[in-house]
N, C-alpha and C positions, 0 to 999 in steps of 0.2 A: 275474883273467882268466877269461872264461867258458869252461868246458870244452866241447870239441867235442861235438855231439849224437851220441847213440847211437841204435840201432834203437828203443829204448824212448822216447826224448825227441824225436827229429826229427819235424817236422810231416809229415803225410801218412800213408801207407798202411802203417804198421808192423804186422807180424804180431803177434797177441796169442796168447800161449801160457799164459794163466792157467787154462785148463781142464785137469784131470788127463788125462794122456796114457796110454792103455792100453798095456801092454807089447807089444812086437812078437813075432810068432811066430818070426821068425828073427833072430839077432844081427847084423843088418846095420846099418851106420851110416847116418844120414840122408844123402841125396844119392847113395846107391849107384847108382840108375838112371842118373844123369848120367855117372858114372864108367864104368858098363858100356856105355853108348851110345858114348862118345867114345874110350875106350881099347881096348875090345874089338871095335871096328867091323870090323877085318879078319876076325875069327872069324865074326861074323854074316854077312859077305859070302860067305865060303867055304861057310857052311851054307845059303846061299840066302835069308838073312833081312836083307840089307843095309838095305833100306828098311822091310821089315815089322817089324824089331825096334823101330822107333820106336813103332809101334802097341802092341806087346807091353809095352814098358817104360812106356808111358803109364798102364797099369792100376795098377801099384804107386804111381805118382805120385798118381793119383786117390785111392787108399786113404789115402795120407799126408795129402792135403789134407782129406779127410773127417774125419780124426782131429784135425786142427788148426783146426777151425772156431772163429771166423769166418775166412774166407779173405780175405787182403788182395789188392787189385787195384791196378794202376798207373793213373795219370791217363790219360784217353782210352780206357780199356778199354770203356766203353759204346759207342764207335764200332765197335769190333771185334765186340762182341756183336750189334749191329744188323746188321753185315755177315753174320754167321753166320745170323741169322734170314732175311736176304735170300736167302742160298744155299738154304735150305730152301724158301722161298716160290717161288723160281724153278723148282723141280721141277714146278710146275703146268704149265709150258710144254714139258715133255719130248716131248709128242706132236706138237708143231708142226713142220711141214716147209716153210719158206719156199721160194720159187722159187730154183733154183740149187743145191740140196743134195740128196743122196741120201735117199730116204724110208726110214725105219726105225721100228720100233715103240718106244713109250716104254719098254717093258720091256727092250729091247735096249740102252738107254742107262743103265740103273741102275748097272751095275758101275763105269764111270768116274765117275759122280756120287758113288757111295759112296766111292770111293778119294779123290777130292778133298776131300769133306767130312771124311773120316777124317783126312786130312793137315792140314786147318785145325784140327780139334779137337785133334789130338795136339800141334801146335805151341802151341795155346792152353794146354793142360795143362802143357807144358814151361815156358812163361812164368810161369804162376802158381806152379808148383813151385819154380822158381829164386827167385822173389820172396818166397816164404813160408819159405825156409830162413834161419836166422840165421847170423851170422858165425861163431859157435861151432860150429854144426852142419856148415856147408860154406863155408869161407872163399872170398871172391871170388878170392883168389890161386890157390886150387886149381882153380877152374873155368877161369880164364884159362890156366893151365898145361896143363890137359887139352885145351882147345881148341887150344893150340899143338901138342900131340902129335898131335891129329887132323889138323892141317895137314901134319905130317911123314908121316902115313899117306897123305894125298892125294898128296904128292910121290913117295913110294915106289910107289904105285899107278901114277902117271904114268910113272915110269921102267920099271916092269914092262911097261906098254903099248908102250913104244918098243923095249925090248930083247927082249921075248918077245911079240910082237903076236898070235901064234896061240894063246896060252894061253886055255883055257876048261875048264870041268869041269861035270859033272852034279852038282848039289848034292843033299844029303839031302832038302831041301824039295821040290825038283823031282821026285825019285823018288816022293814020297808023293802027288803030284798025279795026277789022272786024265789020260790022254793028251790028251783034247780041250781040257783047260785048260792043260797045260804047253806045248802047241804054239802057243798064242796069242802073238803077237809082244809084246804089252804085258806079259803074264805072264812071258815069257822074260826081258825086261829086268829083272824084279824078282828072279827066282829062279835064273837061269843066269849064274854069274860068268864074265865075259870081261875080258881085260886092255885091249882096244882095239876101236874100231870101224874098219872098213876103208872109206875113202871115196875116190872119184875127184875130187879137188879141183884138183890141179895137172896134170891130163892123164894121170895114172897112179894106180893104186890104192896108197894109203899108209895106214899105221896112225895113228890119232889116239887118244891115251890116254883111257881111260874108267874104269879101276879106281880105287877100289873102288865105282864106281857103274855104272849101266847105260848111260849116254850120255856122250859127250865134252862136251857143253854143260853137263851137271850137274857134271862134273869141273872145268871152267873156272870155273863159278859158285862152287862150294865153295872152290876155291883162292883166289880173290880175297876172298871174305867172311871167310876164316880168316886171311888174311895179316897183318892188323893185330894179331890176337891172338898169332900166332906171334912177330912182332917184339917185342911187349910181353913175352912170356914168356921169350924167349931173349936179349934185349938189355937191357931196362930193369932195372937193379939186379942183373944177373947177373954171375957171376964170369967170368974170362978163358976158362977151358975151355968154358963154356957158350956164350959169345959166338963163339968159334972154330967150335964145332959149328954154331951158327946160321948163320954166314957160309958154311960148307961146304954146308949144306942149301940155302941160297938159290942158291948157284952151281950145284948139281946141278938145282935146280928149273927153271933157265933152259932146260934141254934139253926136258922135256916141254911147257913153256909154248910154246916156239917150234914144236915138232913138232905141237902140237895144232891149228895153223893156225886158231886161235880168235881172230878179230879183235876180238870183244867182250871177251875176256879182255885182249888187248893194250891196248885203249882204257881198260879199267877200271884198269889199272896206271898209265896216264898220269893218270887222274882222281885216283887215290890219291896220286900224287906231288904234283899240284897242290894237293889238299886239305891235305896235311900241310905243304907249303911255306907256305901261307897261315896255317895254325894256328900254326906255329912263329914265323913272322915277326911276327904280331900280338902274340905273347907276348914277343918279344925274345929268343928262344932261339937266339942266334947260333951257339953251338957245335953244337947239335943240327942246325941248318939246314946248317951247313958239312959235318957228317958225312953228311947226306943227299945233298948235292950231290956229295961225293967218291964215295959208294957208287954213285950214278947214273952218274957218269963212268966208274968202273971197269967197271960192268956193260955200258955202251955199248961200251967198247973191246973187252971180251971177246966180245960178240956180233958186232961188226963185223969182228973179226979171225978169226972162226971160220966154218965152213961154215953156221952158223945164219943168217947175214946173207942168204945166197942163198935160203934157204927163206922168210924173211920177204918178200923182194922178189918171189919167185914167187907167194906167196899174195896180195899186194897187187895183182898183175897178173891174178889170176884170181878175180873176184867170183862165186864158185861158187853161192852161195845167194841172190843178190840177186833173181833173177826169181821164185823161188818165194815168198820173203818178201813181195815186192811184191804178188804175186797173192793170197796168203792174207790180207794186211792189207786190201786193197781189197775183197775178197769178204766178209770179216768185217764191215766197215763197212756194206756193202750189205745183208747178211742181217740184221744186228741191227736195221736200220731197221724191220723187221716186228714187233719187240717191244722197243722201246728202253728201257723201264723195268725190266722183270724179266729181259730176255734170253730165252734158249731153254732154260735149265736145264742144258745140257751143250754139248759141242762138236758140230760137224756135219762130215760129209764133203762136200767140194765136188764138184759135177758137172763133170768136166773138170779141167784144170790149166793152168799157165802154158805148157805145151808142146803141148797138144792139147785139143780140145773133146770128145775121146773119154771115155766113161764110166769106163773102166778101162784099166790098162796092157795092152800087147800085147808079143809077142816082138820086134817091130820098134821099139817105143817103151816101154822099161821105166820111163821117168820120166813116162809119161802116166797115172799113177794118180790117185787122188782124195785130194788133200791134206786134212788135217784142219784145219778152221778153228778157230783158237785154240791151235794148237800152236807158234806162232812167238813166244811171249812171254806172261808172266803177265798183262800188261795186256789182251792180246787174248783170252786164255782167260776172264778175268773178264768182259770186255765181252760176248762172245757168250753166256756162260753166265748172267750176272746182270745184263746190261744196263748202261746208263749209271748207273743208281741204285746198283747194286752196286759199280761201278768207282769212283765218287766215295767211297763209304764205305771201300773197300779202301785206296785211296791216301791218303785223309785220315788214317787211323790211323798210317801210317808217317811222313807229313809232320808230324803233331801230335807224335809221339814225338821227332822231330828238333828240333822247336821247344821242347818241354819241357826237353830235356837239352842245349840248345845252349850253355849257359854253363858246362858241366862242363869245366874246364881240366885235369883230371887225366889220367893216362895211360889209364885206363879210358875216360874221356870221349873221348879221341882215337880209340882203337880202336873204341869203340862207335858214335860218330857216323860214322866212316869206313865201317863196315859198313852202316849205314843208307843212306848216300849211294850206295854201290855196289849195295846191294839195289834201290833205286829205279831205278838205271840198268839193271840186268840185267832188271828186270821188263818192259822194252819189247822185249827180244830173246830171253829164255829163260824157261821156266816155272820156278816156284819150289817147287812142291809135290814132295817133302815135305822133303828134306834142306836145301836152301838156305833155305827158310822157317823151318825149325827153328833153323838157325844165326843167322838174323836175330832170332828171338825169344829165343834165348839171349843175344844181345847187348843187346837191350832189357831183359831181366831184369837183366843186370849194370849197365846204366845206372841202372835203377830202384833197385837195392840200393845203388849207389854214392851216389846222391843221398840216399836215405833214411838211410843209415848215416854220412853226413858225409864221404864219401871224395872229393868233388870240390868245387871252389870255386863251388858253386851257392848257397851261403848268403850272407846279408847280410854286408857287410865287417866289421861289428862282431863277428860271431860266428866269423870265420875265425881259426884258430890254426895254428901249425906242427904239422901232424898227419901221421904217416907215411902215412896213406891217400891223401894228396894225391900222393904219388909212386907207390906201388904197394902196395895193401892186403896186409897180412901174413896 
């Protein structure tokens, strides 16, 4: 019987560690930046570094990759590199102001461009870092469990936003910034921890969970992208106590999910259910499919029998953001027509809004401001910033990754492909930089390593054996 392939024998992009590795300055085990990012995120959030820590931890990852040359890359990586080049090239259009947008100097647009480019680069580094760690250095099982813990952090943050919506604090990072910078709304979202955003969606002001992120939409995006990894780490091959804890966490998670009033999140959960139903049915996993149906039925009964059902009904009757989303989408398509190939290098502020043709908001019309074109989803952000050329490259990378790993029938394959599906869905309604994009790239990294190390049924039938990695890598 042929032995299952290892990282050293499987075809493809196996990292080579035949060069001598210089001793580390600090006695930290390989993979520590991933652990620090996922398990210590509440600390970074309180310090005012919730998103910024990603850029900080990318530095030791780069050092690790430099010491482990040559660096392995996943299939399709060239598409992503081409997109990054496109992002840089699009900055040539920063000074362009098409009709219908507020004029601004190219220099005034540098900060958002730098932030998005840094987000893309940091996620890229995370992907390469995950893929160039061996199973001995940082087992896939450990990364899956850490992502499951990160999901718990998101749930706790959501509960904090509902129970203590007025919570906020001045972080140490915020104190270190000059006043003109810390007072900026975008900077505030990065360095000033708040538990919730207050929105008038149902006809009255109500809290929507945001912690440990700056926005409710990022909270919902991260919740959905991490859900598959949480289920995998708390239910697949776990003991009874861990499964009970997982069920309790999911039950509590229903509260912030409903109170988030996040229709995109609700739809994504339906997509996740449909995806897993098809995957399990195709493989003939009757028992798992039955458990999924029972869990769904119990969840539906709990929601319908509780006050949460009234909140869901009220939200569906109040399409709060439809007008502004329609306005920004139509305006984005109109504006990008003036530079369809490279885009405009960055977002633009529209002249007028869905509520008024006024240039800015007034006391009588606080919603008559200038909406940012490209703020209603990653697809629209890339479209206005990098044009149709950049958008094709951006989406092609994720679609290609889904195609490459489509035959992975392992548990990691299920969770990873689910994350890719939901990531593509959210790109049309929410921006992905930087945490959601990083979660997606962590998932691609796990799929890459799972295929390379023989953890999924992506190998020819003659080479498949009963291998523990097909269930859940140890």
